[in-house]
N, C-alpha and C positions, 0 to 999 in steps of 0.2 A: 504494500500500500504506500502510495506516494505521500510524503509529508506535506502538509499545507504550506504554501508560500507565505512567509510573514509579510504583513503590510509594511509598505515603505515608511520609514521614519520621517517625520517632518524635518525640513532643513534646519540644521543647527544655527546657521547664519541668520540673524534676526532680519536683515534687509531682504535676503532671499525669501524668507518666510512671509514677510510683509508683501513682497511683490506677488507671491503666489496667491495670497488672500485678496490682494487688490485686483488681480486679473480674474479671480473667481467672483468678483462683484460684491464682496462682503462690505457692508456699510462701515463697520468699525475700522476696517483696514483703510478705507478711503479717508476717514477722519484722522486716523493716526498718521498716514502718509502726508496729508496736508499740514498737520502740526509740525512734523519733522522738517518739511521744506520751508514753511513759513518762518520758523525760528532758527533755521540753519543748524539743526542739531547734527551730531556726527552721523555720517552716511547719507546726508541729503543730496550731495553731488552725485554719488553713485546711484541713488534712487532715480534722480532725473536722467542720468545717462542711460539707465536700463529702459526707461520709458520713452526716450527720445525717438527711437526708430518707429514707434507706433503713433506718433503725433500727426495731427492734420485731419483726423476723421470728424472731429466735432466742429460745429458752427459756433463761432464766438461772436456774440452780439453785445456791444457796449451800449449802456443806457446812461445818459448824462443829462445835466440841466441844472438850473438854479435851485436853491433850497425851497422846499414847499411846492415844487411843481407836480409832485405825485409820482416820483420815480419808483418808489417801492410798490405803490399800488399798481402801476403799469407793469412792473416786473412780475408781480403776483398774477395779474390777469394774463400776461403772455405765457407764464408757466402753466397755468390751467389750460389754455388753448393748445399748447404743445403737448401736454399730457393727454388731451383728448385725441391726439394723433398717435398715442401710444409711444411717444418719444421719452427717453430718459433725460431729465433736465437738472443741471447743476447751476446754482446761483452763488455768485461771489459778490457780497455786498460790503462796501468799504465805508467805514464811519470815521469821523475825525478824532484825532487824539488831542487831549487837552495840553496846551503849551505850558500850563501851570502845574498840573498834577501828574501828567504823563498817562492818565487813565483815559478810557473811552467807554461810552455806553453803546454796546453792540446790540441795538434794539431791533434790527431787521427781522430776526426770527419771530419777535412778538408781533410785528406788523404783518408778517406772512404766516400767521397761525393757521389760516385756512388751507395751506398746502404743506405745512411743516411736518405732518404725520404721513404724507403720501410717500410710500416706499420708492417711488420713481423720481423723487425730488430730493436733492441734496443741497442744503443751505449752509454756507459758511460766511461768517462775518469776519472782516479783517479791520484792524486799526491802521490808520495812515502812519503812525509812529513818526510823525514829523515830516514825512515825505510830501513834497508838493506835487501838483499835477493832477490831483483828484483821485489817485490810486495809491494803494500801499506799494512799497518797494518790492514786496514779494508776490504781488497779485498775478503777474504773468507766470511765475513759477508755479503758483497754485493752480492756475488754469491748465498748465501742462500736465499736472498730476491728474486733474479731472478728465482731461482729454485722454490720457493714457488709461484711465480707469473705465473708459468705454461709454461715457455720456455722449448723447447725440447733440445736445445744444448746451452751451455755457452762456448764461446771462451775467454780464459783468456790470454791476451798478456802482457808479462812482459816488463820492460825497457830493453834497450840494456845491456846484462849482461856479466860478466867475467866468471872465472872458478869456483867460489865458491858460486854464487847466486843461491840457489837451492830450494827456497821456493815454486816455481811453482809445483815441483814434489810432494809436500805434500798437495797442494791445488787442484790438478786436478786428474781425473781418468786416463787420457792418456796425455803424454807429447811429444810434437813435437819440436825437436831442429832444427832450421833453420840455416844453415851455408852458407858461400860463399867461392869461391876458394881462396880468400885472407885471410882466417881464420888462416893461419899459416902453418908451415911445418908439417911433419908427426909426430914429437915428440908431438905436441899439441894434437893429437888424442889419445895418450897414457896416458895423464894426468888425474888424478882423478878429479871429480867435475862435471861440466855441461855435459861433454862427457859421463858420466855414468848414467845420469838420463833419457836419451831419451828412449821412447818406439818406436818412429819413427824418423829417420833422414831424412833431406831433404837438398840437396846441391842446393840452389837457385842460380839464375843468372848463370845457367849452360852453357850459351852461351859464357861465358868468359873462357880464357885459364886456365887450371889446374883443371877443374871440375871433369874430369874422374880420375885424380890422387887422389884428395881429397876423392872421393867416394871409391876408392880402398884402401886408407889408413885407412878409417873408418872401412871398411869391414875386413881388416887385423887385426885391433885392436879387433873387435868383435870375429873373429875367434880364436885369441890367448887367449883372456880373457875367452871366452866361451868354449875353448877347443873343438870347433866344429869338428876339424879334427879327434878326437878320438871317435866320436859317432859311435856305432855299429862296431867298429874295434875289431878283435879278442883280447881277454884279456890275452895276454902273451907277454913276452919280446922276443927280437931277431926276430922281424917280418921280413920276407923275402919279401920286397916290390916288387921285380922283379917277384917272383912267384905269389904274390897276384894280381899283375897287369894283369896277364894272366887269372885270374879267374873272369868271368863276375859278379859274386855275390859281389866281393870286388873291382872291378875296380874303381868305383866312389869314394870309400872311400880312396883308395890309392892316387887318384888325390887330394882329399881333404887334406890328410896328407901332401902333398907337397905344397898345396896352401890353407892356412886357410881362405883367403879372399873368395875364391870360395865356401868353406864349409859354411861360414856365409851367402853368397848370396843364396845358395841353400836352407839352412834351413829357411831363412826369407821368401822365396817365397811360403812355404808350409802353409796350414791352420793348426794352432797349437792349441792344447788344454792342453798340459802338460808343455811345456817350450816355452817361447817367445824369438825369436831372432829378434832384431829390424831390419827392412828393411832400406836400404839406397837408397833413391830415388833422382832423379834429376828433377829440374823444372826451368821454367822461368815464375814466377808467374805474372809478369807485362803483359805478353802476354797470360796468361792462360794455358801455356804448363806445363804438368805434374801434374796439380792440381787434376785431376780425380784419378791419381795413388796414390797421397797422401791421398785423402779421402777414397779410397778403403783400404789402409793400416790402417787408423784410424778405419774403420769399422771392419776390421779383428781383430784388437786389442780389440775392444769392445766385440766381440764375444768370444775371448780368455779369457778376464776378467770374463765374465759371466760363461763360461763353466768350468774354472779352480777354481772358488771360490776366485780368487784374487781381484775381485771388492769388495766383502764384506770385505776382509781383509784390503784393502786400505781405505775404508770408515770408518771402525772401528778405524783404526789408526788415521784418520783425526778427529774423534770425541774425541779420547783420547787427541790429541794435543790441540783441542779447549778447553777442560776442563782445561788443564795446562795453556793455554794462559789466560783464564778468571780469574783463581786463581791469576796468576802473576799480571794481571792488577788491580784486587781488592786490593791485598796486597800493591802494589805501591801507589794506590790512598789513601788508608786508613792510611798507615804509613807515607808517605811523605806529605800528605795533612793535617797532624795533627801538629799544632803549638807547642804543648808541646814536641812532639818527636824531631822536628828540634832544639828546644832550648836545649833539653837533649844532643843531639849530639854536639852542639856548646860548651857546658860546658866542654866537654871532649877533645876538640881540643888541649888544652895546654898539657894535659897528653900524647896525641898522639905525639905531637911534641917533647916532652922530652924523649919519649921512655919508659915511665913507664906504658903505656897502648898500647896494640897492636890493630889493626883494627879487628882482629878475636875475641879478647876478648870483645871489644866494641859491635860487632855485636851480640855475644851471650847474653850479658847483655841486649841489646836493645830488642831482641826477647823475652827474659824472662819476661821483664816488659810490653810487648805489647800484651799479649795474649787476653785480653778483647777487645782491639782496633781492632785486626785482625779478631776476630770472630764476631765483631759487637754486643757483649753482654754488 
């Protein structure tokens, strides 16, 4: 009689065991892996390296906008709609860290209580820990873990941002900017920054006064910046608009020339493969109104990214930035974690104060003497 084959022992290596549990879809393993990566605990770099070959399957959707715009409500509503398609959804929600106490109220799980118990939804709150840009410094690495864990869609919600916090556009495939009628006057829509990173705009809380005006202002901005009114217009000067208006072939374009907002809305409503015009939608996310339209626009943008090759370009740019970030992190750690280096800088403070040495010259000297330290040789 053949002796039974003993069951294989679990891997003794904790990272290997964690990876096995992660790939098996165990929620506790996902949470543990995220914690290791977020806090850069021992083995985090190996964990990310093992997951790296499997990345790129999940759609990454960034959700940003000013405080009080309803980003968490919109995120919850989108997660419900995606779950109705039987997709696994991960939510990374970033909350601000106090500059005084260093603490953070990670309250998004409370706001998202209606989906918090869904086994197909994973919610993780991150603190900014002083990082600017609207995201935590570890947010992209956490998204890599969730991508490697097999989630279909990752919703990345930023803190309430201003006009220059643009990290989400570099971390996501598609960026949804959520606004409210109280977001400001029409001049705000013309300013560079967060108003330029959107792939989809949504005027939330559209039951409030001013929603239609804000939508029109954004579409006017898109029409003027994109020069949508000149698309397919005859390429010559001195256009006779009155004559063209009588020609059915050009009637719509004449109307667009007189109304750039209309041109932008018309272009955004079309299925696009060569040039994307961001649609401007309205919603009342707390009541579920308009959410299907937002999701449809996000789907259309995903199809545009794939058809145009822009998805590969964005992801390649993301990889380049990750290499840059890792190099900067390693340089800071090796340089400023070295006691001899900090002592060398302290010895030159007197010369810096007296003006006989400039910060630029000191930096050049420091780099020249730190080659072995920086390369780890």
